[in-house]
C-alpha positions as CSV (number, residue, x, y, z in Angstrom):
1,X,79.0,225.7,61.5
2,X,81.1,223.0,60.1
3,X,78.3,220.9,60.2
4,X,76.0,222.7,58.2
5,X,78.4,222.8,55.1
6,X,78.4,219.5,55.4
7,X,76.8,217.6,53.0
8,X,74.4,215.0,53.7
9,X,76.2,212.3,52.0
10,X,79.9,213.3,54.6
11,X,77.4,213.1,57.1
12,X,75.4,210.2,56.6
13,X,79.5,208.1,55.8
14,X,80.2,209.0,58.9
15,X,77.2,207.1,60.8
16,X,77.2,204.1,59.1
17,X,80.4,203.8,59.5
18,X,80.8,204.7,63.4
19,X,76.9,202.0,62.7
20,X,79.7,199.5,61.3
21,X,82.3,199.2,64.5
22,X,79.3,199.1,67.0
23,X,77.8,196.5,65.1
24,X,81.5,194.6,64.7
25,X,82.0,195.8,68.8
26,X,78.9,193.4,70.4
27,X,79.4,189.9,68.4
28,X,82.9,190.0,70.0
29,X,81.3,190.4,73.4
30,X,78.7,188.4,72.8
31,X,80.4,185.3,71.5
32,X,83.3,186.5,74.4
33,X,80.5,185.9,76.9
34,X,79.1,183.1,75.5
35,X,83.1,181.7,75.4
36,X,83.2,182.2,79.5
37,X,80.3,180.9,79.9
38,X,81.3,177.8,77.6
39,X,84.4,177.7,80.4
40,X,83.1,178.0,83.6
41,X,79.8,175.6,81.9
42,X,83.2,173.2,81.9
43,X,84.7,174.2,84.8
44,X,81.8,173.8,86.9
45,X,81.7,171.1,85.5
46,X,84.5,168.9,85.9
47,X,84.4,170.3,89.8
48,X,81.2,168.0,90.3
49,X,82.7,165.6,88.6
50,X,85.5,165.6,91.3
51,X,83.3,165.5,93.9
52,X,81.1,162.3,92.8
53,X,84.8,160.7,92.3
54,X,85.4,161.7,96.0
55,X,82.3,160.7,97.4
56,X,81.7,157.3,95.4
57,X,85.8,156.6,97.6
58,X,84.5,157.9,100.3
59,X,82.3,154.7,100.6
60,X,84.2,152.1,99.3
61,X,86.7,153.3,102.0
62,X,83.8,153.0,104.6
63,X,83.0,150.0,103.0
64,X,86.5,148.3,103.6
65,X,86.1,149.8,106.9
66,X,83.8,148.3,108.2
67,X,85.1,144.8,106.0
68,X,88.4,145.0,108.3
69,X,86.0,145.5,111.1
70,X,83.9,142.5,111.0
71,X,87.1,140.6,110.1
72,X,89.2,141.7,113.0
73,X,86.4,140.9,115.5
74,X,86.2,137.2,113.7
75,X,90.4,136.8,113.9
76,X,89.2,137.5,117.6
77,X,86.9,135.0,118.2
78,X,88.8,131.9,116.1
79,X,91.6,133.3,118.8
80,X,89.1,132.6,121.9
81,X,88.5,129.5,120.3
82,X,91.2,128.2,119.5
83,X,92.7,128.7,122.8
84,X,89.6,127.2,124.3
85,X,90.7,123.8,122.6
86,X,94.1,123.5,123.3
87,X,93.8,124.3,127.3
88,X,94.8,121.1,128.7
89,X,92.2,120.7,131.1
90,X,89.6,120.6,127.2
91,X,91.8,118.9,126.7
92,X,92.0,115.5,128.8
93,X,88.1,115.9,128.9
94,X,88.2,114.9,125.4
95,X,90.8,112.2,125.6
96,X,88.5,110.1,128.7
97,X,85.7,111.2,126.8
98,X,85.8,110.4,123.3
99,X,88.6,108.2,123.0
100,X,88.4,105.8,126.9
101,X,91.7,107.6,127.4
102,X,93.2,107.7,130.9
103,X,95.5,108.9,133.2
104,X,99.0,106.6,133.8
105,X,99.0,106.2,137.1
106,X,102.7,108.0,138.6
107,X,103.7,104.5,140.5
108,X,103.6,102.4,137.6
109,X,105.0,104.5,134.6
110,X,108.1,103.8,133.6
111,X,111.2,106.1,132.1
112,X,113.5,104.7,129.9
113,X,117.3,106.8,129.8
114,X,118.5,106.8,126.2
115,X,121.9,107.0,125.1
116,X,122.8,110.4,124.2
């Protein structure tokens, strides 16, 4: 019965107050949602940036690993060439062919003793 006894002014004032309260709540909710969406977008872009950086580092690591493997193969090849070049039979053959040297005759070899 009190609603019937109220004047139309009072009832409309309460209605307006309710609408004002509701009107204020919606923009807060919407603006709060926009803030959360923006925050998640920033976080997701950060995650994507980190993943891209990790992929680039993995590619660089793979390239370095390939270079290391090639260098190790080159080192093994050069060591093999060095041991083959240092072999005494090869040295003798090279000395005989290129310089015309021959092994010394053991009967004509003279040893000299130096004083200590």
